[in-house]
KEMILO-673844 format. One line per field, with one value per residue (C-alpha): residue in one letter; x, y, z. Coordinates in steps of 0.25 Angstrom, whole numbers, plus 5000, padded with zeros to 4 digits. Each point is the difference from the previous one (the first is absolute). Layout:
// residues N
rest [a,...]
u [X,...]
v [Y,...]
w [Z,...]
END
This chain:
// residues 969
rest [m,t,a,e,n,k,t,q,d,y,s,k,t,l,f,l,p,q,t,d,f,p,m,r,a,g,l,p,e,r,e,p,q,l,v,k,r,w,e,e,i,d,l,y,t,r,l,r,e,d,a,k,d,r,p,l,y,v,l,h,d,g,p,p,y,a,n,g,n,i,h,i,g,h,a,l,n,k,i,l,k,d,v,i,i,r,s,f,q,m,r,g,h,n,a,n,y,v,p,g,w,d,c,h,g,l,p,i,e,w,k,i,e,e,k,y,r,n,a,g,k,s,k,d,e,v,p,v,n,e,f,r,q,e,c,r,a,f,a,t,h,w,i,g,v,q,a,e,e,f,k,r,l,g,i,i,g,d,f,k,n,p,y,t,t,m,a,f,h,a,e,a,r,i,a,g,e,l,m,k,f,a,m,s,g,q,l,y,r,g,s,k,p,v,m,w,s,v,v,e,r,t,a,l,a,e,a,e,v,e,y,h,d,h,e,s,d,t,i,w,v,k,f,p,v,q,k,a,s,a,p,d,l,q,d,a,f,v,v,i,w,t,t,t,p,w,t,i,p,g,n,r,a,v,a,f,s,p,r,v,s,y,g,l,y,q,v,e,s,a,e,n,n,f,g,p,q,p,q,e,k,l,l,f,a,d,s,l,a,e,a,s,a,a,k,a,k,l,t,f,k,r,l,r,d,v,s,g,q,e,l,e,a,m,e,l,a,h,p,l,a,g,l,g,y,t,f,r,v,p,l,l,a,g,d,h,v,t,d,e,a,g,a,g,f,v,h,t,a,p,s,h,g,r,e,d,f,d,v,w,m,a,s,g,k,l,l,a,e,r,g,i,d,a,s,i,p,f,p,v,d,d,a,g,f,y,t,a,d,a,p,g,f,d,a,g,r,e,g,g,a,a,r,v,i,d,d,n,g,k,t,g,d,a,n,k,a,v,i,a,a,l,i,a,a,g,r,l,f,a,r,g,r,v,k,h,s,y,p,h,s,w,r,s,k,k,p,v,i,f,r,n,t,p,q,w,f,v,f,m,d,k,d,l,g,d,g,s,t,l,r,s,r,a,l,k,a,v,d,e,t,r,f,v,p,s,a,g,q,t,r,l,r,a,m,m,a,d,r,p,d,w,v,l,s,r,q,r,a,w,g,v,p,i,a,v,f,a,d,k,d,g,n,i,l,r,d,k,t,v,n,a,r,v,l,a,a,f,e,a,e,g,a,d,a,w,f,a,d,g,a,r,e,r,f,l,g,e,r,e,d,e,p,w,e,m,v,r,d,i,l,d,v,w,f,d,s,g,c,t,h,t,f,t,l,e,d,r,p,d,l,k,w,p,a,d,v,y,l,e,g,s,d,q,h,r,g,w,f,h,s,s,m,l,e,s,c,g,t,r,g,r,a,p,y,d,t,v,v,t,h,g,f,t,l,d,e,q,g,k,k,m,s,k,s,l,g,n,v,v,s,p,q,d,v,m,k,s,s,g,a,d,i,l,r,l,w,v,m,s,t,d,y,w,e,d,q,r,l,g,r,s,i,i,q,t,s,v,d,s,y,r,k,l,r,n,v,i,r,w,m,l,g,t,l,a,h,d,e,g,e,t,l,p,l,d,d,m,p,e,l,e,k,f,m,l,h,r,l,h,e,l,d,g,q,i,r,a,d,y,d,r,f,d,f,k,r,i,i,r,a,l,l,d,f,a,i,i,d,l,s,a,f,y,f,d,i,r,k,d,a,l,y,c,d,a,p,s,s,i,k,r,r,a,a,l,q,t,v,r,e,i,f,k,r,f,v,t,w,l,a,p,m,l,p,f,t,t,e,e,a,w,l,e,f,k,a,d,a,r,s,i,h,l,e,q,f,f,a,a,p,a,e,w,r,d,e,a,l,a,a,r,w,h,k,i,r,q,v,r,r,a,v,t,g,a,l,e,v,e,r,a,a,k,r,i,g,s,s,l,e,a,a,p,v,v,g,i,t,d,p,a,l,l,e,a,v,t,g,m,d,m,a,e,i,c,i,t,s,d,i,a,i,t,n,a,q,l,p,e,n,a,y,h,l,d,d,v,p,g,v,a,v,q,p,e,k,a,a,g,k,k,c,a,r,s,w,r,y,t,q,d,v,g,s,d,p,a,y,p,d,v,s,a,r,d,a,a,a,l,h,e,l,r,a,l,g,r,l]
u [5000,5006,5001,4990,4990,5002,4996,4989,4987,4990,4988,5005,4998,4985,4989,4995,4988,5006,4990,4999,4986,5000,4995,4995,4989,5001,4986,4998,5012,4999,4986,5000,5011,4993,4988,5009,5006,4986,4997,5013,4997,4985,4996,4986,5002,5008,4990,4989,5010,5003,4986,4993,4996,4995,4986,4995,4998,4994,4999,4992,5006,4990,5003,5006,4995,5011,5000,5012,5012,4997,4997,5002,4985,5006,5013,4993,4991,5010,5010,4988,4997,5015,5002,4989,5004,5015,4995,4991,5011,5010,4990,4998,4991,5001,4996,4999,4998,4994,4999,4989,4995,4987,5001,4986,4991,4999,5013,5008,4989,5000,5015,5000,4987,5008,5012,4989,4993,5015,5002,4985,4994,4988,5002,4987,5007,5010,4996,4996,5010,5011,4996,5001,5014,5005,4993,5007,5014,4998,4997,5011,5011,4995,4999,5015,5003,4993,5006,5014,4996,4994,5012,5008,4992,5005,4987,5002,4989,4998,5003,5003,4986,4990,4985,4995,4984,5003,5007,4992,4997,4996,4990,4994,4998,4994,4990,4998,4996,4991,4993,4998,4992,4992,4997,4995,4991,5007,5004,4989,4998,4993,4998,5005,5007,5014,5013,5003,5013,4996,5015,5003,4987,4998,4993,5008,4999,5001,5015,5003,4995,5006,4994,5004,4995,4991,4992,4987,4987,4989,4986,4987,4987,4985,4992,4985,4991,4990,4992,4998,4990,4998,4996,5010,5011,4995,5006,5013,5014,5010,5014,5012,5015,5011,5014,4999,4989,5003,4993,4986,4996,5002,4991,4988,4998,5002,5003,4997,5002,4989,5009,5002,4990,4994,4992,4991,5006,4995,5009,4998,5011,5011,5012,5003,4992,5002,4997,4987,4991,4990,4989,5007,4999,5012,5003,5013,5006,4998,5014,5004,4989,5009,5012,4993,4992,5013,5006,4988,5000,4986,4991,4989,4990,4998,4985,5000,5005,5001,4999,5008,4986,4997,5014,4998,4987,5005,5005,5008,5002,5014,5006,5003,4986,4999,5012,4994,5001,4985,5001,4995,5011,4996,5005,5007,5005,5015,5009,5011,4993,5005,4998,5014,5001,4991,4986,4996,4995,5010,5000,4999,5006,5001,5009,5010,5001,5002,4990,4991,5000,4997,4988,4994,5002,4995,4987,4996,4988,4995,5003,4992,4988,5000,5002,5014,5010,5011,5011,5013,5005,5013,5002,5015,5009,5013,5007,4992,4989,4986,4992,4985,4997,5003,4990,5004,5015,5003,5004,4988,5004,5005,5015,4999,4999,5005,5012,5002,5015,5009,5012,5011,4991,4995,4986,4991,4988,4990,4998,4999,4989,4992,5001,4995,4989,4995,5001,4992,4990,4999,5005,5013,4999,5015,5013,5015,5014,5005,5014,4998,5007,4997,5004,5011,5007,5013,5007,4995,4998,4987,4986,4990,4986,4988,4994,4990,5006,4999,5011,5003,4999,5001,4989,5003,4987,4996,4997,5012,4992,5006,4993,5011,5003,5013,4998,4997,5012,5009,4995,5003,5014,5003,4997,5009,5012,5011,5003,5012,4997,4986,4993,5001,4990,4989,5003,4999,4988,4993,5004,4994,4987,4997,5005,4991,5001,5013,5002,5009,5001,5008,4999,5014,5009,5013,4996,4993,4986,4988,5001,4985,4989,4987,4987,4993,4993,5013,4997,5014,5004,5003,5006,5013,5005,5000,5007,5011,5003,5002,5009,5008,5002,5003,5011,5007,4998,4997,4987,5003,4993,4987,5002,5006,4992,4990,5000,4985,4999,5012,4995,4984,5004,4986,4993,5005,4986,4993,4999,5011,5009,5014,5002,5010,5002,5012,5002,5003,5014,4996,4994,5013,5008,4989,5003,5015,4998,4995,5012,5010,4997,4991,5008,5015,5005,5009,4989,4987,4986,4995,5012,5004,5001,4997,5006,4997,4997,4988,4992,5000,4988,4992,5009,5009,4996,4985,5000,5008,4990,4988,5006,5004,4988,4991,5008,5006,4991,5012,5011,5013,5008,5000,5006,4999,5012,4998,5010,4998,5005,5013,4999,5010,5007,4989,4990,4996,4996,5013,4997,5009,4993,5004,5015,4999,5001,5010,5004,5006,5010,5006,5000,5007,5010,5005,4997,4997,4989,5002,4998,4987,4997,5003,4991,4989,5003,5000,4987,4986,4997,4985,4998,5005,5014,5009,5013,5010,5015,5000,4991,5011,5011,4994,5000,5014,5003,4994,5006,5014,4998,4996,5011,5010,4995,5001,5014,5006,4994,5006,5014,4999,4997,5012,5006,4990,5004,4986,5000,4988,5000,4989,4990,5004,5015,4996,5000,4987,5001,5000,4988,4993,5002,4996,4987,4998,5003,4989,4990,5002,4999,4986,4996,5006,4994,4985,5002,5004,4987,4992,5007,5004,5014,5001,5000,5011,5009,4997,5004,5013,5004,4998,5008,5011,5002,4995,5003,5012,5009,4996,5000,5006,5010,5004,5003,5006,5009,5011,5000,4998,5012,5009,4997,5009,4996,4996,4992,4986,4994,5006,4996,4986,4998,5005,4990,4989,5004,4999,4986,4995,5006,4994,4987,5001,5002,4991,4989,5004,5002,4985,5000,5014,5004,5013,5007,4996,5005,5013,5002,4997,5010,5011,4996,5000,5009,4994,4986,4990,4990,4994,4988,5001,5001,4989,4998,5009,4992,5002,5001,4990,5012,5004,4988,5002,4990,5007,5013,4994,4992,5013,5007,4989,5004,5015,4997,4993,5012,5009,4992,5001,5015,5002,4991,5010,5012,4994,4999,5014,5005,4992,5007,5013,5004,5002,5002,4997,4991,5012,5006,4989,4998,4986,4994,4986,4990,4989,4988,4990,5001,4996,5010,5011,4998,5000,5013,5006,5012,5000,5012,4993,5013,5001,4984,5001,5013,5009,5013,4994,4987,4995,4987,4993,4987,5003,4992,5009,5000,4989,5008,5004,4995,4985,4991,4985,4995,5011,4996,5009,5014,5010,5013,5013,5010,5015,5012,5006,5013,5012,5007,4993,5003,5007,4992,4986,5000,4995,5005,5004,5009,5008,5005,5015,4999,5005,5015,4998,4990,5002,4989,4988,4991,5001,4989,5005,5014,4995,4993,5013,5007,4989,5000,5016,4999,4990,5009,4991,5010]
v [5000,5013,5014,5005,4988,5002,5015,4997,5008,4990,5010,5007,4988,4999,5005,5009,5010,5013,5012,5015,4998,5005,4991,5014,5006,5013,5002,5015,5005,4989,5001,5015,4997,4989,5010,5010,4989,4996,5015,5002,4987,5004,4986,5002,5004,4987,4992,5005,4998,4986,4996,5008,4987,4993,4999,5011,4998,5012,5004,5013,5008,5005,5015,5004,5013,5012,5006,4995,4992,4984,4992,4985,4996,5007,4992,4987,5003,5004,4990,4989,5007,5000,4985,4997,5009,4995,4985,5001,5008,4988,4990,5004,5012,5014,5005,5015,5007,5015,5007,5008,5011,5005,5015,5006,5000,5006,4996,5010,5010,4999,5003,5013,5005,4998,5009,5010,4999,5000,5016,5003,4999,4991,4992,5007,5013,4994,4997,4986,4997,5007,4990,4988,5003,5000,4986,4996,5005,4993,4987,5002,5001,4988,4991,5003,4997,4986,4996,5001,4993,4989,4999,4998,4988,4994,5003,5000,5006,5012,5011,5010,4999,4996,5001,5011,5003,5015,4999,5008,4987,4992,5011,5001,4984,5001,5010,4993,4988,5007,5005,4986,4998,5012,4997,4987,5004,4994,5013,5008,5011,4995,5003,4989,4999,4999,5000,5014,5006,5013,5003,4998,5005,4988,4987,4988,4986,4988,4998,5013,4996,4992,4996,5004,4998,5013,5003,5005,5005,4988,5003,4992,5009,4998,5003,5002,4991,5009,4990,4985,4989,4996,5010,4994,5005,5014,5006,4992,5003,4993,5001,5001,5001,5007,5004,5013,5009,5011,4993,5000,5013,4992,4989,4996,4987,4987,4987,4986,4986,4990,4989,5007,4997,5012,5002,5012,5003,5009,5008,4996,5008,5010,5007,5010,5013,5003,4986,4991,5001,4990,4996,5004,4989,4997,4990,4993,4988,4989,4996,5014,5004,4997,5006,5012,5001,4999,5012,5008,4995,4996,4987,4996,4989,4994,5002,4992,4997,5010,4995,5004,5004,5010,5006,5002,5007,5009,5014,5009,5014,5006,5002,5014,5003,5013,5006,4999,4986,4997,4990,4986,4989,4987,4986,4993,4986,4999,4988,5007,4999,4990,4998,5000,5013,5012,4999,4993,5011,5009,5014,5003,5015,4997,5013,4993,4986,4990,4989,5011,5006,4987,4996,5015,4998,4987,5004,5011,4993,4997,5016,5004,4992,5006,5015,5001,5009,4991,5012,4998,5012,5006,5003,5001,5010,4997,5006,4992,5010,4998,5006,5005,4985,4998,5011,5003,4997,5009,5014,5005,4994,5009,5000,4995,4986,4988,4992,4986,5000,5012,5004,4993,4987,5002,4996,5013,5003,4994,4987,5008,5008,4990,4992,5012,5002,4986,5000,5014,4993,4987,4992,4994,4986,4999,5004,4996,4999,4989,4998,4994,4998,5014,5005,5009,5007,4993,5014,5009,4988,5007,4994,5002,5001,4994,5012,5002,5009,5000,4992,4994,4985,4989,4989,4986,4993,5008,4992,5003,4996,4986,4995,5002,5009,5006,4992,4986,5004,5002,4987,4993,5006,4996,4985,5000,5006,4991,5006,4997,4996,4995,5006,5013,4996,4997,5014,5009,4992,5003,5014,5001,4993,5010,5013,5012,5009,5005,5014,5008,5015,5006,5015,5003,5008,4991,4989,4997,5007,4993,5006,5000,5011,4998,5008,5004,4986,4992,4996,4999,5006,4988,5007,4994,5013,5006,4989,5000,5014,4997,4988,5007,5011,4991,4993,5013,5008,4990,5000,5014,5004,4997,5010,5012,5012,4999,4984,4999,5009,4992,4987,5002,5008,5002,4995,5011,5005,4988,4997,4992,5001,4994,4990,5006,4986,4993,4985,4991,4996,4985,5003,5006,4988,4991,5006,4997,4988,5009,5010,4990,4985,5005,5012,4996,4991,4994,4994,4992,4999,4994,4999,4986,5004,5010,4999,5009,4999,4993,5014,5002,4990,5012,5010,4998,4986,5004,5014,4994,4988,5011,5009,4989,4993,5012,5003,4987,4990,4992,5003,5005,4990,4984,4997,5008,4998,5005,5003,5002,5012,5001,5000,5002,4987,4999,5001,5014,5010,5009,5015,5011,5003,4985,5002,4987,5004,4992,5009,4994,5011,4996,4985,5004,5009,4989,4987,5003,4998,4986,4997,5007,4992,4987,5003,5002,4988,4991,5005,4995,5013,4996,5002,5012,4999,5004,5008,5004,4999,4985,4997,5009,4991,4988,5005,5004,4986,4994,5009,4996,4986,5003,5009,4990,4988,5011,5004,4986,4996,5013,4996,4986,5004,5009,4987,4996,4999,4999,4985,4993,4985,4991,4996,4985,5004,5006,4993,4996,5011,5011,4993,5002,5013,5004,4992,5010,5011,4995,4998,5014,5006,4995,5004,5014,5003,4995,5007,5014,4996,4999,5012,4992,5007,4994,4986,5004,5006,4988,4990,5008,5001,4986,4996,5010,4994,4985,4996,5009,5005,4987,4990,5002,5011,4993,4987,5006,5010,4989,4997,5014,5005,4988,4992,5001,5010,4988,4993,4997,5002,5014,5004,4994,5007,5013,4999,4997,5012,5009,4995,5001,5014,5005,4995,5004,5014,5002,4994,5010,5011,5006,4999,5005,5008,5008,4987,4991,5011,5003,4984,5000,5010,4993,4986,5007,5012,5005,4998,5011,4996,4988,5007,4998,4986,4988,4989,4988,4989,4986,4990,4989,4990,5004,4995,4986,4995,4987,5006,5010,4989,4994,5011,5003,4986,5004,5012,4994,4991,5011,5008,4989,4999,5015,5000,4989,5009,5012,4992,4996,5015,5005,4989,5005,4986,5005,5013,5000,4990,4996,4993,4990,4987,4996,4986,5002,4988,5001,4989,5007,4993,5013,5009,4989,4999,5015,5002,4988,5004,5014,5007,5002,5004,5012,5003,5000,5008,4989,4994,4986,4992,4987,4995,4988,4993,4995,5004,5009,5000,5006,5013,5003,5014,5001,5009,4997,5005,4992,4985,4989,5009,5000,5006,4996,5011,4995,5008,5000,4993,5005,5013,5014,5006,5014,5004,4995,4997,4987,4987,4990,4987,5006,5012,5001,4990,5011,5003,5014,5003,4991,5007,5000,4989,4993,5009,5013,4996,4997,5014,5007,4992,5005,5015,5000,4994,5012,5010,5004,4997]
w [5000,4996,5008,4992,5003,5015,4998,4991,5003,4996,5002,4987,4992,5003,4992,5012,4997,4995,4999,5001,5004,5015,5012,5006,4990,5004,4992,5006,4992,4988,4997,4996,4991,4993,4998,4994,4991,4995,4997,4992,4992,4998,5006,4998,4985,4997,5008,4990,4988,5003,5003,4988,4993,5012,5005,5009,5014,5008,5014,5001,5011,5010,5002,5014,5005,4997,5013,5008,5002,4998,5012,5003,4992,4988,5001,5002,4989,4989,5004,4997,4986,4997,5003,4991,4988,5001,5002,4987,4993,5003,4995,4985,5001,4998,5014,5000,5011,5000,5015,5001,5010,5005,5001,5002,5012,5014,5007,4991,5000,5015,5001,4991,5008,5013,4994,4997,5014,5007,4993,5003,4988,4993,4988,4995,4998,4989,4986,4999,4988,5009,5011,4991,4995,5014,5002,4987,5004,5014,4993,4990,5011,5007,4988,4998,5014,5001,4986,5005,5013,4991,4992,5012,5004,4987,4992,4985,4992,4990,5011,4988,4995,5011,5000,5008,5003,4998,4986,4990,4992,5012,5005,4986,5000,5014,4996,4987,5008,5008,4988,4996,5013,4997,4985,5004,5010,5012,5007,5008,5010,5012,5015,5009,5014,4998,5009,5002,5006,5006,5003,4985,4995,4990,4998,5002,4994,5008,4996,5006,5013,5012,5013,5014,5014,5003,5013,4997,5007,4999,5003,5001,4995,5001,4987,5004,4992,4993,4992,5002,4998,5013,5012,5010,4990,4999,5011,5000,4997,4990,5005,4991,5003,4993,5002,4991,5007,4991,4989,5008,4992,4988,5004,4990,5004,5010,4995,5005,4996,4997,5005,5014,5011,5006,5013,5006,5015,5011,5010,5015,5006,4995,5007,4989,5000,4986,4995,4999,5011,5006,4992,4987,4989,4992,4987,5000,4993,5011,5001,5002,5010,5013,4996,4996,5013,5008,4992,5004,5015,4999,5002,4991,4996,4987,4995,4987,4987,4989,4985,4988,4994,5012,4998,4986,5002,5010,4998,5011,5003,5000,5015,4996,4995,5008,4994,4986,4996,4998,4989,5001,5003,4993,5006,4988,4999,4997,4998,5007,5014,5010,5015,5003,5006,5004,5001,4988,4992,4991,5000,4985,4995,4984,5000,5009,4997,4988,5005,5005,4986,4993,5009,4998,4985,4999,5008,4990,4996,5013,5005,4987,5004,5014,4995,5007,4995,4995,4997,5007,5009,5000,5015,5000,4991,4995,5012,5010,5005,5000,4989,4999,4999,5015,5006,5014,4998,4987,4999,5006,5014,5011,4998,4986,4993,5007,4994,4999,4997,5000,4991,5008,5001,5014,5005,4999,5009,4990,5009,5014,4993,4995,5013,5008,4990,5002,5015,4999,4991,5010,4989,5005,5005,5004,4996,5002,4992,4991,4994,4986,4987,4992,4986,5000,4988,4997,4996,5011,5010,5005,5001,4989,4998,4991,4994,4989,4989,4985,4993,4986,5000,4990,5001,5004,4996,4988,4987,4991,4987,5000,5011,5009,5011,5006,5012,4991,4993,5011,5006,4987,4999,5015,4996,4988,5007,5007,5014,5008,5012,4995,5012,4993,4989,5012,5006,4987,4996,5013,4998,4986,5004,5011,4996,4998,4987,4998,5005,4991,5004,5010,5004,4999,4990,4996,4991,4986,5001,4996,4986,4997,4999,5007,5002,5012,5002,4998,4984,4994,4987,4990,4988,4994,4994,5014,5005,4990,5002,5015,4997,4990,5010,5011,4992,4996,5014,5010,5009,5003,4987,5008,5010,4990,4998,4988,5000,5001,4987,4994,5001,4998,4988,4991,5013,5010,5001,5005,5014,5002,5012,5001,5012,5010,5008,4997,4999,5011,4999,5000,4986,4996,5004,4995,4986,5000,4992,4988,4999,5003,4996,4988,4996,5001,4988,5010,5009,4997,5005,5008,5010,5004,5015,5010,5014,5012,5014,5005,5002,4986,4998,5004,4994,4987,4996,5003,4991,4989,4999,5000,4990,4990,5001,4999,4987,4995,5005,5008,5010,4996,5006,4999,5014,5013,5010,5015,5010,5016,5009,5008,5014,5011,5006,5011,4989,5003,4988,4998,5004,5003,5013,5005,4995,4992,4987,4991,4988,4987,5000,5013,4997,4987,5007,5011,4992,4986,4990,4997,5015,4999,4987,5007,5012,4989,4993,5013,5005,4998,4993,4997,5015,5010,5002,5012,4999,5011,5004,5003,4987,4992,5007,4996,4985,5001,5006,4987,4991,5006,4997,4986,4997,5006,4990,4988,5005,5001,4986,4995,5006,4996,4985,4999,4996,4990,4986,4995,4995,4997,5003,4994,5011,4998,5004,5013,5014,5007,5009,4990,4992,5013,5001,4987,5003,5012,4991,4991,5012,5004,4987,4998,5015,4999,4987,5005,5013,4993,4991,5013,5007,5011,5003,5014,4995,4990,5010,5010,4989,4995,5015,5002,4988,5004,5014,4999,4985,4998,5012,5009,4989,4985,5002,5014,4992,4988,5007,4999,4986,4996,5009,4999,4988,4987,4988,4992,5011,4993,5015,5001,4986,5002,5013,4994,4990,5009,5010,4987,4997,5014,5001,4987,5005,5014,4998,4988,5008,5012,4991,5000,5016,5003,4987,5006,5006,4987,4992,5007,5000,4985,4997,5008,4993,4986,4998,4987,5004,4998,5012,5006,4998,4984,5002,5000,5009,4996,4994,5007,4989,5001,4999,5015,5006,5005,5011,5002,5003,5009,5008,5001,5005,5010,5007,4999,5008,5010,5003,4999,5010,5010,4997,5002,5013,5006,4997,5006,5013,4999,4997,5012,5009,4994,4996,4985,4994,4986,4994,4992,5012,5000,4992,5005,4999,4995,5002,4990,5003,4991,4986,4991,5008,4998,4986,4998,5007,4992,4991,5005,5006,5013,5007,4990,5002,5015,4999,5009,4996,4999,5003,5002,4994,5006,5000,5014,5013,5007,5015,5008,5004,4986,4996,4992,4997,5002,4987,4993,5004,4995,5001,5012,5001,5008,5000,4997,4998,4986,4998,4993,4999,4998,4987,5001,4988,5001,5014,4998,5006,4991,4999,4989,5005,4996,4989,4991,5003,4994,5010,5012,5009,4991,4994,4986,4995,5005,4995,4986,5000,5005,4987,4991,5005,4999,4985,4996,5007,5011,5011]
END
């Protein structure tokens, strides 16, 4: 042995991993560099060029609102969309993502008004189009901010040409869609109770309302029987219960249910001075009589049953008749009446409730027959004050009109005034307070009221000329749409089945106007020439044209002398967003109609999914999408709603600053996003740990592939282990493609993590490190392993690319120095010849035996009887014939990473190691014989057999000779 040999550093003769792909990701610093690179190479345009001949796949973006920095809900939403787009793009589609923004509406208008209020001015002092320009500038600013924040998340899309609802073309198309409803007779002006925000002075849609606990006054009120079919009912009282005392001036009827049992009761004793007195007769639902009596602190006796026919024939007097409410109050049968709470009779104020309104309108014929005035009053104005339709509480009252809610959303004095009047009239039965869920504006967070007011509506149940209605079309569209998860279909269907006519009008300034002309009776001008003038002006100047001086004369032209007036209300922003499919999907040549998928939060069943379906069904007869995917909401780690006041908000900006966007994306991919998710420090750390495992596997493959010369061996020449790993790739390829189609990202990430940890790190890489590091360059085993690692790497990183775009881009550029981007690649096919079920079944058995052996060696290591598994040469007794057959002919020492192994079909001693779930296998650990190879660290009998390398095994010596011959030593 020469001096050179004695000092030989064998580590330099090994094919150890070599890579510049760092172990520490440094994502917060690296990701912005990659965003910049994507912009420099114009990745979005390259994607479009590469995919121009592929079939389109369109995810239509539900527009976020342009009024602030993005929050975690935005991040969740956009990441999910980006993963879908990227996954279809990498699977043979032209998946073009066009981001959009919702720009009109109250939140932006409120911000501009707030600026004026702080300066001591009113927006009414500012010309309307000047005010609208300020709103437009505000939205433009935030679109720019949000676009940059979305790009930092790794989102790829047409950010240079997004859609916005305030673009002139968009405003023209929105107005045009409204005109379609008007021209087809679906639009009408009506007077109905709608949810009204006193604070914001506008009607609200259901989608603009959220429910919060609210404490209200609650009262039981006595209505005197004025007319009855039986004498003993003539001087009785019907008792109602309500949590809105302020609606009593609007009362016009009392509802009952024919399905409820009612009785006549007589008071025997009473404690309250203002309430019912002895001998008074009262009508209750029998199941609620005792509870009602307890509220009034009285005792009574039941006199008799009261039939539905008797109730239907009855008429009452208003409890405040002395203040001028002298009309007759009928009893009306109503399906909404139950005996679950109150007194079993429902106070009916058609000005202040949908069910009240419906019962009143459905009873029109009955009211007419009795000669009862069926008109609906307007007791409360837009500021929450009582009007002349509420005598005794209006402006003629000393101190002025009582108010339901003030400008700050606080409860006014209306309840107090009404209760005092009822006490004075001797009509209050009982009173109390109740905490219940009550509607609030989601913008101002203040309570709303139901208020009768003229608005513009779209009919839900009018025949559209083909035997269908908007409701029937929508229900059919729901049934024809794919929902992920499927429960969304049931939810949206129920909403469509029960919803009232669609209220479109808002009494605000910033938005697309209801661009029609109407006369004083609400009849709409249907003139195509006038409409064309309006739309041409909107296209050129935007919707501001409607509010410009001389607009009426300009648009009406020769009809300006006719009694047509411009409607000054603006459209509900949900109508705006419901029209986005028209000026994006239909009008952009790089998209298509209908969209393949809409994806938003589950609240959009009553929001964007809902309004888009109604708009499209009303004008095109079907939904503008084929599939609806919904996600839940993000809560904190304890399952609480995030709020600034609780200090539990997790912002995407903070996560990206500390950990990186790919960590945030991995969290999204790991959640069951169809339900509500949780996020916090420990959950982020879990994602960091998972990410580290994925990165380490990628890094090891890159290091190993530094020695890859790109050779491709025929499948038949490859060892069985490599054939098995290719089979696993084939299996995963089918599963992952199917799961991307199912939008089941959690299942994909779980499969890839398990593959990385169980199949690669703990199995295949563990076994093949010896051959990859130590075998000679000519070794078939080593060459096949390099080829297999290459095939694994290409698929593993491309499968991950939609989910972790930054990390996989970094890895791909390390893998191929001349690569443009991994995101311009396609998923690599898994040839059918790789599939080998019989081989997979055999290797399943081999892995069972291996697990028993490695388990036994772990015990030996823990007891410090061995260090490395290469110090072992276990005896494995296999009495299960199928397992024995599977391992026959296999180099189980190599597979178990031991220096030697003995396989026998004999029964080993009872104290031999075994696993309960691998019956028929026992392991007796033994020490390996021979010497330790200084290069591979295996113990063999042939160490020193080559005099040139006396401290290595024959295999390693042969490899060293080959390396020297190739000039690599």
